[in-house]
C-alpha positions, 0 to 999 in steps of 0.5 A, a space after each residue: 851466563 854466556 860469559 861463564 860458559 865462554 870461560 868454562 869452554 876456554 879455561 882448563 882450570 875452570 873446567 876441571 874445577 867445575 866438573 870436580 865440584 859437580 862430581 863432589 856435590 853429586 856424590 855428596 847428595 847420593 851419599 847423604 840420601 843413602 846415609 839418611 835412609 840407613 840412619 832412619 831405618 836404624 833409628 826405627 829398629 832401635 825404637 823397636 828394640 825399645 818396645 821389646 825392652 819395655 815389654 820385658 820390664 813386666 811379668 806376671 807378678 808385675 803386670 801393667 795397670 790397665 791402659 797405662 802409659 809409660 813415662 807419664 811424667 808431666 815434662 814429657 810430651 803426652 804423644 811421645 809416651 808409650 801405651 801399654 796394655 794387657 791383652 787376653 790370650 789369642 783364643 779370647 779375642 772378645 775379652 773386654 780388657 782388650 777393647 777398653 785398652 783400645 787395641 784391636 782384638 786381632 793383634 798377633 805376637 810380634 811387631 806390627 803397625 796398626 791404626 787405632 782411632 785414626 792414629 798409626 801405632 807401632 805395636 809389639 805384642 808378647 806373651 805375659 805368662 801362660 794366660 795373658 799377653 802384653 802390648 806396648 805401642 808407640 805412635 809412628 809419627 813420634 817414631 818417624 820424627 825421632 828417626 828423622 831427627 837422628 838421620 839429620 844429625 847423621 847428615 851434619 858431618 856431610 853438611 860441614 865437610 862438603 863445603 870445606 871439601 869444595 874449597 879444598 878442591 878449588 884451592 888444590 886445582 889453583 895450586 896445581 895450575 900455579 906453575 903454569 900461571 907463573 910461567 905464563 906471567 913470566 912470558 907476559 913480562 918479557 921484552 920482545 927480544 928476550 927469547 930465553 927458554 922457559 924453565 920446566 922445573 916444577 911444571 906438571 908432566 902433562 904441561 912439560 911437553 908443551 913448554 918444551 915445544 915452545 922452547 924449541 920454537 923460541 930457539 928457532 925464532 932466536 936463530 931466525 932473528 940472529 940470521 936477520 941481524 947478521 944479514 943487516 950488519 953484513 949488507 950495511 958493511 958491504 954497502 959502506 965501501 961503495 958509498 964511500 967511493 961514491 962520496 969521494 968521487 962526488 967530492 972530486 967532481 965538485 972541485 972540478 971546473 963546471 957550471 953552477 947548474 952541474 955543481 948544484 946537481 953534484 951537491 944534491 948527489 953528495 947529500 943523497 950519498 951522505 943520507 945513505 951513509 947515515 942510514 947504513 951507520 944506523 943499520 949497523 948500530 941497530 944490528 950491534 945493539 941487538 946482537 952484541 954482548 953486554 958491555 962492562 959497567 962503570 961509574 958514569 958522571 951524568 954531567 961528563 956524559 952530557 958534555 961529551 954529547 954537547 961536544 959531538 952534537 953542538 955543530 948540528 944544533 948551531 946550524 939551527 940555532 938551538 939552545 941545549 942546556 943542562 939542568 940539575 946537579 951532577 949524579 953518578 950511576 953504575 951502568 954500561 957507559 958506551 951503550 948509554 952514551 950511544 942511546 943518549 946521542 941518538 935521542 938528543 940528535 932526534 930532538 935536534 932534528 925535530 925541534 924547529 930553529 931557535 928552539 930549546 933542548 934541556 938535559 937533566 939527570 935526577 936520582 929516584 928512590 929506585 934508580 936514576 932518571 935522565 930526561 931529554 925535553 925539547 920545545 918541538 911540535 911534540 908527538 901524538 899520544 897514539 904514536 908514542 909507542 909506535 915510534 920505537 918500531 924500526 923504520 917507523 916515521 911519524 905522520 905529518 913530518 917532513 924531517 929526513 931520517 931512517 926511522 931507526 933512531 928511537 928503535 936503537 935507543 929503546 934497544 940499548 936502554 933495555 939492554 942495560 936494564 932500563 926503560 924509556 917513556 915518552 910524554 908531553 913536555 912540562 917546561 914548554 908550551 909544546 914539545 916532547 919529553 923522553 924519560 930514561 929510567 935506570 934501575 941501578 942505584 946512584 953510586 956513592 960520591 
């Protein structure tokens, strides 16, 4: 019950449905009560009319037999039969015919309700010629039962239509809120960098101002992010020139005559400058990946792409004795080659950094029913499952690692892969005892050979 109250408090659709259904039920109950009363009264009036019509069937030439019962067929309930009796005029109340019929002697002309021998009757009395009167009586229990049954039959449409109406109202409320739910689902499925305005077509007028305000907020957020990206790109670009000058000065200083202790310090300085230059390069790449326009697509050979990556990264792998291999057959896919190449270069470089000396890195491309998968699998220490999503955040570094890096490599990979319509997932290595497996899934179909 508490859960329902909480949902009712926070859900506009549920609140509207609840109060509409409650109002329909209340109106249906009130309408049913009024309808029952009206039909019950109308049924009693019809039975009073039946008493009058029954009395009109008799005249002085065709009087009823004393204490007779109308409709005395054996297949009719005796209690449902009408009692008919001839009464003396009103000034002859002691007439023995009235007593034998069981009717009280003080009956007046017209309709009346009397109790005779413990049973209540509805009696109609009228004149029969100038010297006699006739009384037609019906048990009120039978009348009430008949009227109640008629009233219940009159309520049958309510009993059928009200549940149907409840279902129709619930369906209409759900349909009215369908555009709002569709807009919410669209926002929920968007990537974090997709700040395009929401469509307002098909939305109710009451919701449209709220969506318009959200669109203005998205525009401000997009402008703020663009400003941050421009700042990062500008700062990285402005810092490259001083670092390049420092690197040249350190190189000249290293070639000058000095003792071994000073030369070692110069080497340390050059390593620090190189790390900062690499960080600036990563920052520029990250800024371009977020703000650059989409690159044109072309047919890319997976093995040609792997060969170019090996040519660029093999010197780095050889310093650690890492074996990089290519598995599987060559396939072709239509995609943005530059962005895919940059993403894979960062992914393979990251694998080289974290794989211990004399480790193994495998590259493979394979077709799938809905596209292509490219996997980079290494025999390194792997990654804790709780960190597999956080490593894609900018500047995040895994816990317990002593590898020097900027924390931007995987962020760049994810940004570029999402720009070309793909996704990347991290999992445990399947070919090695330990390690990490990065799977890039591209939605494009493989190109025909």
